[in-house]
mmCIF file of the N, C-alpha and C atoms, coordinates in Angstrom:
data_MODEL
# 
_entry.id   MODEL 
# 
loop_
_atom_site.group_PDB 
_atom_site.id 
_atom_site.type_symbol 
_atom_site.label_atom_id 
_atom_site.label_alt_id 
_atom_site.label_comp_id 
_atom_site.label_asym_id 
_atom_site.label_entity_id 
_atom_site.label_seq_id 
_atom_site.pdbx_PDB_ins_code 
_atom_site.Cartn_x 
_atom_site.Cartn_y 
_atom_site.Cartn_z 
_atom_site.occupancy 
_atom_site.B_iso_or_equiv 
_atom_site.pdbx_formal_charge 
_atom_site.auth_seq_id 
_atom_site.auth_comp_id 
_atom_site.auth_asym_id 
_atom_site.auth_atom_id 
_atom_site.pdbx_PDB_model_num 
ATOM 1   N N  . MET A 1 1  ? 73.675 32.069 88.863 1.00 0.00 ? 1  MET A N  1 
ATOM 2   C CA . MET A 1 1  ? 72.914 31.772 87.670 1.00 0.00 ? 1  MET A CA 1 
ATOM 3   C C  . MET A 1 1  ? 73.880 31.655 86.496 1.00 0.00 ? 1  MET A C  1 
ATOM 4   N N  . ALA A 1 2  ? 73.846 30.539 85.846 1.00 0.00 ? 2  ALA A N  1 
ATOM 5   C CA . ALA A 1 2  ? 74.741 30.305 84.712 1.00 0.00 ? 2  ALA A CA 1 
ATOM 6   C C  . ALA A 1 2  ? 74.200 30.973 83.453 1.00 0.00 ? 2  ALA A C  1 
ATOM 7   N N  . ARG A 1 3  ? 75.101 31.570 82.721 1.00 0.00 ? 3  ARG A N  1 
ATOM 8   C CA . ARG A 1 3  ? 74.713 32.189 81.448 1.00 0.00 ? 3  ARG A CA 1 
ATOM 9   C C  . ARG A 1 3  ? 74.839 31.160 80.340 1.00 0.00 ? 3  ARG A C  1 
ATOM 10  N N  . THR A 1 4  ? 73.926 31.249 79.395 1.00 0.00 ? 4  THR A N  1 
ATOM 11  C CA . THR A 1 4  ? 74.040 30.383 78.225 1.00 0.00 ? 4  THR A CA 1 
ATOM 12  C C  . THR A 1 4  ? 74.390 31.253 77.036 1.00 0.00 ? 4  THR A C  1 
ATOM 13  N N  . ARG A 1 5  ? 75.200 30.723 76.184 1.00 0.00 ? 5  ARG A N  1 
ATOM 14  C CA . ARG A 1 5  ? 75.574 31.449 74.972 1.00 0.00 ? 5  ARG A CA 1 
ATOM 15  C C  . ARG A 1 5  ? 74.458 31.304 73.952 1.00 0.00 ? 5  ARG A C  1 
ATOM 16  N N  . LEU A 1 6  ? 74.243 32.360 73.181 1.00 0.00 ? 6  LEU A N  1 
ATOM 17  C CA . LEU A 1 6  ? 73.191 32.314 72.164 1.00 0.00 ? 6  LEU A CA 1 
ATOM 18  C C  . LEU A 1 6  ? 73.450 31.220 71.136 1.00 0.00 ? 6  LEU A C  1 
ATOM 19  N N  . ASP A 1 7  ? 74.726 31.009 70.790 1.00 0.00 ? 7  ASP A N  1 
ATOM 20  C CA . ASP A 1 7  ? 75.010 30.006 69.770 1.00 0.00 ? 7  ASP A CA 1 
ATOM 21  C C  . ASP A 1 7  ? 74.893 28.575 70.310 1.00 0.00 ? 7  ASP A C  1 
ATOM 22  N N  . ASP A 1 8  ? 74.660 28.434 71.612 1.00 0.00 ? 8  ASP A N  1 
ATOM 23  C CA . ASP A 1 8  ? 74.402 27.112 72.174 1.00 0.00 ? 8  ASP A CA 1 
ATOM 24  C C  . ASP A 1 8  ? 72.935 26.719 72.038 1.00 0.00 ? 8  ASP A C  1 
ATOM 25  N N  . ASP A 1 9  ? 72.104 27.656 71.689 1.00 0.00 ? 9  ASP A N  1 
ATOM 26  C CA . ASP A 1 9  ? 70.677 27.417 71.530 1.00 0.00 ? 9  ASP A CA 1 
ATOM 27  C C  . ASP A 1 9  ? 70.409 27.091 70.060 1.00 0.00 ? 9  ASP A C  1 
ATOM 28  N N  . ASP A 1 10 ? 69.972 25.863 69.784 1.00 0.00 ? 10 ASP A N  1 
ATOM 29  C CA . ASP A 1 10 ? 69.759 25.430 68.399 1.00 0.00 ? 10 ASP A CA 1 
ATOM 30  C C  . ASP A 1 10 ? 68.759 26.301 67.660 1.00 0.00 ? 10 ASP A C  1 
ATOM 31  N N  . GLU A 1 11 ? 67.702 26.707 68.341 1.00 0.00 ? 11 GLU A N  1 
ATOM 32  C CA . GLU A 1 11 ? 66.683 27.526 67.681 1.00 0.00 ? 11 GLU A CA 1 
ATOM 33  C C  . GLU A 1 11 ? 67.258 28.889 67.282 1.00 0.00 ? 11 GLU A C  1 
ATOM 34  N N  . VAL A 1 12 ? 68.015 29.494 68.172 1.00 0.00 ? 12 VAL A N  1 
ATOM 35  C CA . VAL A 1 12 ? 68.631 30.788 67.873 1.00 0.00 ? 12 VAL A CA 1 
ATOM 36  C C  . VAL A 1 12 ? 69.672 30.621 66.766 1.00 0.00 ? 12 VAL A C  1 
ATOM 37  N N  . SER A 1 13 ? 70.462 29.592 66.847 1.00 0.00 ? 13 SER A N  1 
ATOM 38  C CA . SER A 1 13 ? 71.468 29.342 65.811 1.00 0.00 ? 13 SER A CA 1 
ATOM 39  C C  . SER A 1 13 ? 70.823 29.189 64.445 1.00 0.00 ? 13 SER A C  1 
ATOM 40  N N  . ASP A 1 14 ? 69.725 28.462 64.395 1.00 0.00 ? 14 ASP A N  1 
ATOM 41  C CA . ASP A 1 14 ? 69.012 28.278 63.125 1.00 0.00 ? 14 ASP A CA 1 
ATOM 42  C C  . ASP A 1 14 ? 68.490 29.603 62.584 1.00 0.00 ? 14 ASP A C  1 
ATOM 43  N N  . LEU A 1 15 ? 68.033 30.467 63.481 1.00 0.00 ? 15 LEU A N  1 
ATOM 44  C CA . LEU A 1 15 ? 67.514 31.774 63.048 1.00 0.00 ? 15 LEU A CA 1 
ATOM 45  C C  . LEU A 1 15 ? 68.636 32.695 62.573 1.00 0.00 ? 15 LEU A C  1 
ATOM 46  N N  . LEU A 1 16 ? 69.799 32.611 63.211 1.00 0.00 ? 16 LEU A N  1 
ATOM 47  C CA . LEU A 1 16 ? 70.907 33.507 62.881 1.00 0.00 ? 16 LEU A CA 1 
ATOM 48  C C  . LEU A 1 16 ? 71.787 33.013 61.738 1.00 0.00 ? 16 LEU A C  1 
ATOM 49  N N  . ALA A 1 17 ? 71.699 31.760 61.390 1.00 0.00 ? 17 ALA A N  1 
ATOM 50  C CA . ALA A 1 17 ? 72.578 31.179 60.371 1.00 0.00 ? 17 ALA A CA 1 
ATOM 51  C C  . ALA A 1 17 ? 72.535 31.922 59.033 1.00 0.00 ? 17 ALA A C  1 
ATOM 52  N N  . PRO A 1 18 ? 71.364 32.268 58.499 1.00 0.00 ? 18 PRO A N  1 
ATOM 53  C CA . PRO A 1 18 ? 71.361 32.990 57.217 1.00 0.00 ? 18 PRO A CA 1 
ATOM 54  C C  . PRO A 1 18 ? 72.049 34.360 57.308 1.00 0.00 ? 18 PRO A C  1 
ATOM 55  N N  . ALA A 1 19 ? 71.831 35.071 58.397 1.00 0.00 ? 19 ALA A N  1 
ATOM 56  C CA . ALA A 1 19 ? 72.478 36.377 58.561 1.00 0.00 ? 19 ALA A CA 1 
ATOM 57  C C  . ALA A 1 19 ? 73.989 36.209 58.686 1.00 0.00 ? 19 ALA A C  1 
ATOM 58  N N  . LEU A 1 20 ? 74.420 35.205 59.413 1.00 0.00 ? 20 LEU A N  1 
ATOM 59  C CA . LEU A 1 20 ? 75.852 34.945 59.551 1.00 0.00 ? 20 LEU A CA 1 
ATOM 60  C C  . LEU A 1 20 ? 76.472 34.634 58.193 1.00 0.00 ? 20 LEU A C  1 
ATOM 61  N N  . ALA A 1 21 ? 75.777 33.869 57.383 1.00 0.00 ? 21 ALA A N  1 
ATOM 62  C CA . ALA A 1 21 ? 76.281 33.539 56.042 1.00 0.00 ? 21 ALA A CA 1 
ATOM 63  C C  . ALA A 1 21 ? 76.419 34.804 55.195 1.00 0.00 ? 21 ALA A C  1 
ATOM 64  N N  . ARG A 1 22 ? 75.439 35.716 55.285 1.00 0.00 ? 22 ARG A N  1 
ATOM 65  C CA . ARG A 1 22 ? 75.505 36.961 54.511 1.00 0.00 ? 22 ARG A CA 1 
ATOM 66  C C  . ARG A 1 22 ? 76.654 37.849 54.981 1.00 0.00 ? 22 ARG A C  1 
ATOM 67  N N  . VAL A 1 23 ? 76.819 37.978 56.290 1.00 0.00 ? 23 VAL A N  1 
ATOM 68  C CA . VAL A 1 23 ? 77.897 38.811 56.831 1.00 0.00 ? 23 VAL A CA 1 
ATOM 69  C C  . VAL A 1 23 ? 79.253 38.230 56.452 1.00 0.00 ? 23 VAL A C  1 
ATOM 70  N N  . THR A 1 24 ? 79.388 36.927 56.537 1.00 0.00 ? 24 THR A N  1 
ATOM 71  C CA . THR A 1 24 ? 80.637 36.270 56.158 1.00 0.00 ? 24 THR A CA 1 
ATOM 72  C C  . THR A 1 24 ? 80.950 36.519 54.691 1.00 0.00 ? 24 THR A C  1 
ATOM 73  N N  . ARG A 1 25 ? 79.941 36.409 53.834 1.00 0.00 ? 25 ARG A N  1 
ATOM 74  C CA . ARG A 1 25 ? 80.142 36.655 52.396 1.00 0.00 ? 25 ARG A CA 1 
ATOM 75  C C  . ARG A 1 25 ? 80.538 38.108 52.160 1.00 0.00 ? 25 ARG A C  1 
ATOM 76  N N  . LEU A 1 26 ? 79.892 39.053 52.827 1.00 0.00 ? 26 LEU A N  1 
ATOM 77  C CA . LEU A 1 26 ? 80.252 40.459 52.670 1.00 0.00 ? 26 LEU A CA 1 
ATOM 78  C C  . LEU A 1 26 ? 81.689 40.714 53.117 1.00 0.00 ? 26 LEU A C  1 
ATOM 79  N N  . HIS A 1 27 ? 82.089 40.061 54.185 1.00 0.00 ? 27 HIS A N  1 
ATOM 80  C CA . HIS A 1 27 ? 83.473 40.180 54.654 1.00 0.00 ? 27 HIS A CA 1 
ATOM 81  C C  . HIS A 1 27 ? 84.447 39.667 53.593 1.00 0.00 ? 27 HIS A C  1 
ATOM 82  N N  . ASP A 1 28 ? 84.125 38.526 53.000 1.00 0.00 ? 28 ASP A N  1 
ATOM 83  C CA . ASP A 1 28 ? 84.985 37.959 51.962 1.00 0.00 ? 28 ASP A CA 1 
ATOM 84  C C  . ASP A 1 28 ? 85.072 38.884 50.749 1.00 0.00 ? 28 ASP A C  1 
ATOM 85  N N  . ILE A 1 29 ? 83.952 39.498 50.373 1.00 0.00 ? 29 ILE A N  1 
ATOM 86  C CA . ILE A 1 29 ? 83.945 40.428 49.245 1.00 0.00 ? 29 ILE A CA 1 
ATOM 87  C C  . ILE A 1 29 ? 84.812 41.637 49.566 1.00 0.00 ? 29 ILE A C  1 
ATOM 88  N N  . ALA A 1 30 ? 84.650 42.186 50.767 1.00 0.00 ? 30 ALA A N  1 
ATOM 89  C CA . ALA A 1 30 ? 85.452 43.348 51.168 1.00 0.00 ? 30 ALA A CA 1 
ATOM 90  C C  . ALA A 1 30 ? 86.935 43.014 51.181 1.00 0.00 ? 30 ALA A C  1 
ATOM 91  N N  . ARG A 1 31 ? 87.272 41.845 51.668 1.00 0.00 ? 31 ARG A N  1 
ATOM 92  C CA . ARG A 1 31 ? 88.677 41.429 51.699 1.00 0.00 ? 31 ARG A CA 1 
ATOM 93  C C  . ARG A 1 31 ? 89.235 41.308 50.282 1.00 0.00 ? 31 ARG A C  1 
ATOM 94  N N  . SER A 1 32 ? 88.463 40.705 49.382 1.00 0.00 ? 32 SER A N  1 
ATOM 95  C CA . SER A 1 32 ? 88.911 40.558 47.993 1.00 0.00 ? 32 SER A CA 1 
ATOM 96  C C  . SER A 1 32 ? 89.094 41.915 47.322 1.00 0.00 ? 32 SER A C  1 
ATOM 97  N N  . LEU A 1 33 ? 88.195 42.817 47.627 1.00 0.00 ? 33 LEU A N  1 
ATOM 98  C CA . LEU A 1 33 ? 88.289 44.156 47.054 1.00 0.00 ? 33 LEU A CA 1 
ATOM 99  C C  . LEU A 1 33 ? 89.520 44.890 47.597 1.00 0.00 ? 33 LEU A C  1 
ATOM 100 N N  . SER A 1 34 ? 89.748 44.764 48.893 1.00 0.00 ? 34 SER A N  1 
ATOM 101 C CA . SER A 1 34 ? 90.875 45.483 49.492 1.00 0.00 ? 34 SER A CA 1 
ATOM 102 C C  . SER A 1 34 ? 92.226 44.925 49.068 1.00 0.00 ? 34 SER A C  1 
ATOM 103 N N  . ASP A 1 35 ? 92.298 43.622 48.822 1.00 0.00 ? 35 ASP A N  1 
ATOM 104 C CA . ASP A 1 35 ? 93.595 43.077 48.405 1.00 0.00 ? 35 ASP A CA 1 
ATOM 105 C C  . ASP A 1 35 ? 93.761 43.034 46.890 1.00 0.00 ? 35 ASP A C  1 
ATOM 106 N N  . GLY A 1 36 ? 92.761 43.563 46.167 1.00 0.00 ? 36 GLY A N  1 
ATOM 107 C CA . GLY A 1 36 ? 92.887 43.712 44.722 1.00 0.00 ? 36 GLY A CA 1 
ATOM 108 C C  . GLY A 1 36 ? 92.615 42.475 43.905 1.00 0.00 ? 36 GLY A C  1 
ATOM 109 N N  . THR A 1 37 ? 92.031 41.451 44.498 1.00 0.00 ? 37 THR A N  1 
ATOM 110 C CA . THR A 1 37 ? 91.758 40.229 43.739 1.00 0.00 ? 37 THR A CA 1 
ATOM 111 C C  . THR A 1 37 ? 90.404 40.246 43.051 1.00 0.00 ? 37 THR A C  1 
ATOM 112 N N  . THR A 1 38 ? 89.646 41.316 43.241 1.00 0.00 ? 38 THR A N  1 
ATOM 113 C CA . THR A 1 38 ? 88.380 41.466 42.531 1.00 0.00 ? 38 THR A CA 1 
ATOM 114 C C  . THR A 1 38 ? 88.224 42.926 42.118 1.00 0.00 ? 38 THR A C  1 
ATOM 115 N N  . SER A 1 39 ? 87.472 43.132 41.061 1.00 0.00 ? 39 SER A N  1 
ATOM 116 C CA . SER A 1 39 ? 87.248 44.491 40.575 1.00 0.00 ? 39 SER A CA 1 
ATOM 117 C C  . SER A 1 39 ? 86.084 45.139 41.314 1.00 0.00 ? 39 SER A C  1 
ATOM 118 N N  . ASP A 1 40 ? 85.993 46.456 41.175 1.00 0.00 ? 40 ASP A N  1 
ATOM 119 C CA . ASP A 1 40 ? 84.868 47.179 41.786 1.00 0.00 ? 40 ASP A CA 1 
ATOM 120 C C  . ASP A 1 40 ? 83.541 46.664 41.242 1.00 0.00 ? 40 ASP A C  1 
ATOM 121 N N  . ALA A 1 41 ? 83.500 46.439 39.938 1.00 0.00 ? 41 ALA A N  1 
ATOM 122 C CA . ALA A 1 41 ? 82.254 45.983 39.306 1.00 0.00 ? 41 ALA A CA 1 
ATOM 123 C C  . ALA A 1 41 ? 81.858 44.590 39.806 1.00 0.00 ? 41 ALA A C  1 
ATOM 124 N N  . ALA A 1 42 ? 82.827 43.702 39.907 1.00 0.00 ? 42 ALA A N  1 
ATOM 125 C CA . ALA A 1 42 ? 82.539 42.350 40.389 1.00 0.00 ? 42 ALA A CA 1 
ATOM 126 C C  . ALA A 1 42 ? 82.092 42.378 41.844 1.00 0.00 ? 42 ALA A C  1 
ATOM 127 N N  . ALA A 1 43 ? 82.728 43.212 42.648 1.00 0.00 ? 43 ALA A N  1 
ATOM 128 C CA . ALA A 1 43 ? 82.344 43.332 44.057 1.00 0.00 ? 43 ALA A CA 1 
ATOM 129 C C  . ALA A 1 43 ? 80.929 43.895 44.167 1.00 0.00 ? 43 ALA A C  1 
ATOM 130 N N  . ALA A 1 44 ? 80.607 44.885 43.349 1.00 0.00 ? 44 ALA A N  1 
ATOM 131 C CA . ALA A 1 44 ? 79.261 45.471 43.380 1.00 0.00 ? 44 ALA A CA 1 
ATOM 132 C C  . ALA A 1 44 ? 78.211 44.433 43.014 1.00 0.00 ? 44 ALA A C  1 
ATOM 133 N N  . ARG A 1 45 ? 78.496 43.610 42.002 1.00 0.00 ? 45 ARG A N  1 
ATOM 134 C CA . ARG A 1 45 ? 77.561 42.543 41.625 1.00 0.00 ? 45 ARG A CA 1 
ATOM 135 C C  . ARG A 1 45 ? 77.391 41.548 42.767 1.00 0.00 ? 45 ARG A C  1 
ATOM 136 N N  . ALA A 1 46 ? 78.509 41.186 43.384 1.00 0.00 ? 46 ALA A N  1 
ATOM 137 C CA . ALA A 1 46 ? 78.458 40.211 44.478 1.00 0.00 ? 46 ALA A CA 1 
ATOM 138 C C  . ALA A 1 46 ? 77.662 40.761 45.660 1.00 0.00 ? 46 ALA A C  1 
ATOM 139 N N  . VAL A 1 47 ? 77.846 42.036 45.963 1.00 0.00 ? 47 VAL A N  1 
ATOM 140 C CA . VAL A 1 47 ? 77.101 42.645 47.069 1.00 0.00 ? 47 VAL A CA 1 
ATOM 141 C C  . VAL A 1 47 ? 75.611 42.688 46.742 1.00 0.00 ? 47 VAL A C  1 
ATOM 142 N N  . ARG A 1 48 ? 75.273 43.010 45.492 1.00 0.00 ? 48 ARG A N  1 
ATOM 143 C CA . ARG A 1 48 ? 73.851 42.997 45.102 1.00 0.00 ? 48 ARG A CA 1 
ATOM 144 C C  . ARG A 1 48 ? 73.271 41.588 45.227 1.00 0.00 ? 48 ARG A C  1 
ATOM 145 N N  . ASP A 1 49 ? 74.053 40.580 44.862 1.00 0.00 ? 49 ASP A N  1 
ATOM 146 C CA . ASP A 1 49 ? 73.584 39.193 45.003 1.00 0.00 ? 49 ASP A CA 1 
ATOM 147 C C  . ASP A 1 49 ? 73.317 38.855 46.466 1.00 0.00 ? 49 ASP A C  1 
ATOM 148 N N  . VAL A 1 50 ? 74.202 39.304 47.342 1.00 0.00 ? 50 VAL A N  1 
ATOM 149 C CA . VAL A 1 50 ? 73.995 39.069 48.777 1.00 0.00 ? 50 VAL A CA 1 
ATOM 150 C C  . VAL A 1 50 ? 72.741 39.809 49.242 1.00 0.00 ? 50 VAL A C  1 
ATOM 151 N N  . ALA A 1 51 ? 72.583 41.051 48.805 1.00 0.00 ? 51 ALA A N  1 
ATOM 152 C CA . ALA A 1 51 ? 71.411 41.836 49.209 1.00 0.00 ? 51 ALA A CA 1 
ATOM 153 C C  . ALA A 1 51 ? 70.121 41.179 48.742 1.00 0.00 ? 51 ALA A C  1 
ATOM 154 N N  . ASP A 1 52 ? 70.160 40.532 47.584 1.00 0.00 ? 52 ASP A N  1 
ATOM 155 C CA . ASP A 1 52 ? 68.968 39.851 47.075 1.00 0.00 ? 52 ASP A CA 1 
ATOM 156 C C  . ASP A 1 52 ? 68.552 38.664 47.937 1.00 0.00 ? 52 ASP A C  1 
ATOM 157 N N  . THR A 1 53 ? 69.485 38.131 48.723 1.00 0.00 ? 53 THR A N  1 
ATOM 158 C CA . THR A 1 53 ? 69.131 37.007 49.603 1.00 0.00 ? 53 THR A CA 1 
ATOM 159 C C  . THR A 1 53 ? 68.537 37.470 50.921 1.00 0.00 ? 53 THR A C  1 
ATOM 160 N N  . GLN A 1 54 ? 68.608 38.776 51.184 1.00 0.00 ? 54 GLN A N  1 
ATOM 161 C CA . GLN A 1 54 ? 68.051 39.340 52.414 1.00 0.00 ? 54 GLN A CA 1 
ATOM 162 C C  . GLN A 1 54 ? 66.532 39.280 52.374 1.00 0.00 ? 54 GLN A C  1 
ATOM 163 N N  . PRO A 1 55 ? 65.923 38.675 53.350 1.00 0.00 ? 55 PRO A N  1 
ATOM 164 C CA . PRO A 1 55 ? 64.447 38.656 53.369 1.00 0.00 ? 55 PRO A CA 1 
ATOM 165 C C  . PRO A 1 55 ? 63.898 40.083 53.460 1.00 0.00 ? 55 PRO A C  1 
ATOM 166 N N  . THR A 1 56 ? 62.851 40.332 52.736 1.00 0.00 ? 56 THR A N  1 
ATOM 167 C CA . THR A 1 56 ? 62.257 41.664 52.791 1.00 0.00 ? 56 THR A CA 1 
ATOM 168 C C  . THR A 1 56 ? 61.293 41.733 53.958 1.00 0.00 ? 56 THR A C  1 
ATOM 169 N N  . ARG A 1 57 ? 61.311 42.848 54.615 1.00 0.00 ? 57 ARG A N  1 
ATOM 170 C CA . ARG A 1 57 ? 60.397 43.059 55.730 1.00 0.00 ? 57 ARG A CA 1 
ATOM 171 C C  . ARG A 1 57 ? 59.345 44.053 55.290 1.00 0.00 ? 57 ARG A C  1 
ATOM 172 N N  . ARG A 1 58 ? 58.146 43.751 55.623 1.00 0.00 ? 58 ARG A N  1 
ATOM 173 C CA . ARG A 1 58 ? 57.036 44.628 55.253 1.00 0.00 ? 58 ARG A CA 1 
ATOM 174 C C  . ARG A 1 58 ? 56.622 45.451 56.455 1.00 0.00 ? 58 ARG A C  1 
ATOM 175 N N  . PRO A 1 59 ? 56.199 46.689 56.190 1.00 0.00 ? 59 PRO A N  1 
ATOM 176 C CA . PRO A 1 59 ? 55.708 47.497 57.326 1.00 0.00 ? 59 PRO A CA 1 
ATOM 177 C C  . PRO A 1 59 ? 54.514 46.828 57.979 1.00 0.00 ? 59 PRO A C  1 
ATOM 178 N N  . ARG A 1 60 ? 54.415 47.001 59.260 1.00 0.00 ? 60 ARG A N  1 
ATOM 179 C CA . ARG A 1 60 ? 53.286 46.396 59.976 1.00 0.00 ? 60 ARG A CA 1 
ATOM 180 C C  . ARG A 1 60 ? 52.067 47.253 59.880 1.00 0.00 ? 60 ARG A C  1 
# 
């Protein structure tokens, strides 16, 4: 039985794309903070901006 990769499935890729974009942005912010090219305040603002793009989930 051949395995298929999740990223080979267009529907799954479409569902995961926003999360991948957020994780990538958080990685970039962390890298900038660690190498000193951004301030703590700027990084905090950027992280809040990323968090604001997270869809809210409501209790069932």
